[in-house]
C-alpha positions in Angstrom: 0.0 0.0 0.0 1.4 3.4 -0.9 2.0 6.1 1.7 -0.7 8.3 0.2 -3.3 5.5 0.2 -2.5 4.7 3.9 -2.7 8.4 4.8 -6.2 8.6 3.1 -7.4 5.5 5.0 -6.1 6.9 8.3 -7.7 10.3 7.7 -11.0 8.6 6.8 -11.0 6.6 10.0 -10.2 9.6 12.1 -13.1 11.5 10.3 -15.5 8.7 11.2 -14.4 8.5 14.8 -14.6 12.3 15.2 -18.0 12.4 13.7 -19.2 9.7 16.1 -17.8 11.7 19.0 -19.6 14.8 17.9 -22.9 12.9 17.3 -22.8 11.8 20.9 -22.4 15.4 22.0 -25.6 16.5 20.1 -28.8 16.4 22.2 -30.9 13.7 20.5 -34.0 15.2 21.8 -33.3 18.4 19.8 -32.0 16.9 16.5 -32.9 14.2 14.0 -30.1 11.6 13.6 -27.1 13.4 12.0 -25.0 12.2 9.1 -21.3 12.8 8.4 -19.6 13.1 5.0 -16.4 14.6 3.8 -15.3 16.3 7.0 -18.8 17.7 7.6 -21.6 16.8 10.0 -25.2 17.6 9.1 -28.1 17.7 11.5 -31.7 18.9 11.4 -33.5 20.6 14.2 -36.6 19.2 15.7 -37.7 22.7 16.6 -39.4 25.1 14.2 -38.4 28.7 13.6 -40.2 31.7 12.0 -36.9 33.6 11.2 -33.6 32.6 9.6 -31.8 34.5 12.3 -33.4 32.3 15.0 -32.6 29.2 13.0 -28.9 30.3 12.6 -28.6 31.0 16.3 -30.1 27.6 17.1 -27.4 25.9 14.9 -24.6 27.7 16.8 -26.1 26.9 20.2 -26.8 23.3 19.4 -23.7 21.6 18.1 -21.7 24.7 17.1 -22.7 24.6 13.4 -24.3 27.0 11.0 -27.2 26.7 8.4 -25.9 24.4 5.7 -24.1 25.9 2.8 -24.6 23.6 -0.2 -21.4 24.0 -2.3 -21.7 21.2 -4.9 -24.2 19.1 -6.7 -22.7 16.1 -4.9 -23.3 17.7 -1.5 -26.9 18.5 -2.6 -27.5 14.9 -3.5 -26.3 13.8 -0.1 -28.5 16.4 1.6 -31.6 15.5 -0.6 -31.2 11.9 0.6 -30.9 12.9 4.2 -33.8 15.3 4.1 -36.1 12.8 2.4 -35.6 10.4 5.3 -36.8 13.0 7.8 -40.3 13.4 6.4 -40.1 17.1 7.1 -40.9 20.1 4.8 -39.6 23.6 4.8 -36.1 23.4 6.1 -33.9 26.6 6.2 -30.5 26.4 4.5 -28.0 29.2 4.0 -28.4 31.7 1.2 -29.9 35.2 0.7 -30.5 37.3 -2.3 -31.5 40.4 -0.3 -28.8 42.5 -2.1 -29.6 41.4 -5.6 -32.7 39.4 -6.5 -31.9 35.9 -7.9 -28.2 36.0 -6.8 -27.6 34.1 -3.6 -24.8 34.5 -1.1 -24.0 33.0 2.3 -25.2 35.0 5.3 -22.2 33.6 7.3 -19.3 34.5 5.0 -20.7 36.3 1.9 -19.6 33.5 -0.5 -21.6 33.0 -3.7 -24.1 30.1 -3.5 -24.9 28.2 -6.7 -28.3 26.6 -6.6 -28.3 23.1 -8.2 -31.9 22.0 -8.0 -34.7 24.5 -7.9 -38.2 23.5 -7.3 -40.5 24.0 -10.4 -41.1 27.7 -11.0 -38.5 28.9 -8.5 -37.1 31.2 -7.6 -40.0 33.5 -7.9 -39.6 36.0 -5.0 -43.3 35.7 -4.3 -44.6 39.0 -2.9 -41.2 40.6 -3.3 -40.2 39.2 0.2 -38.5 35.8 -0.5 -34.9 36.5 0.3 -33.8 33.3 2.0 -33.5 29.6 1.0 -35.3 26.5 2.1 -35.3 22.8 1.1 -38.7 21.4 0.4 -38.5 18.0 2.1 -41.7 16.7 0.5 -40.3 17.9 -2.8 -37.3 15.5 -2.3 -35.0 18.3 -1.3 -35.6 20.8 -4.0 -34.6 24.4 -3.3 -37.2 27.2 -2.9 -36.9 30.9 -2.1 -38.8 31.8 1.1 -39.2 34.8 3.4 -36.5 35.2 6.0 -38.9 36.2 8.7 -42.6 35.6 8.6 -44.7 34.5 11.6 -47.1 32.5 9.5 -44.4 30.2 8.1 -42.2 28.0 10.3 -39.1 26.1 9.2 -36.8 23.5 10.6 -33.1 24.2 10.0 -30.4 22.0 8.4 -27.1 22.7 10.2 -23.6 22.0 9.0 -20.5 21.6 11.1 -17.0 21.5 9.8 -15.3 18.5 11.5 -11.7 19.8 10.8 
């Protein structure tokens, strides 16, 4: 076995062990069973939130993460599978187009967010107030634009935590 192959296997094993340790530190009464992939841990709140700010704060206070920033089509595929097992709908993820309609950036670090799988007819900025992003769980994880703060709409939140 080459040194690089051994290093990869060792790093993968450490990643799995670390992910298991972090899973144990999450309060299972507050989150759905988390998943780990490629140095990241994902977990969904069991609580609902009417604002993105509340949801983001919840991620930080429960596991130390942040609303998930979906960076690749591969990551979206993993997230779609995870969300579909939760039987939940309306799940906040990172992304806002408050500065320029239709162009989404991370609220956490300002990085551009490319959307890989919009729900049919989206984004539509319905009512001119849909500046945040959600996954439609019943829509098999497709992305929709949604209001960032509306009392009549509650969301779960998909959190992401960098493992190292």
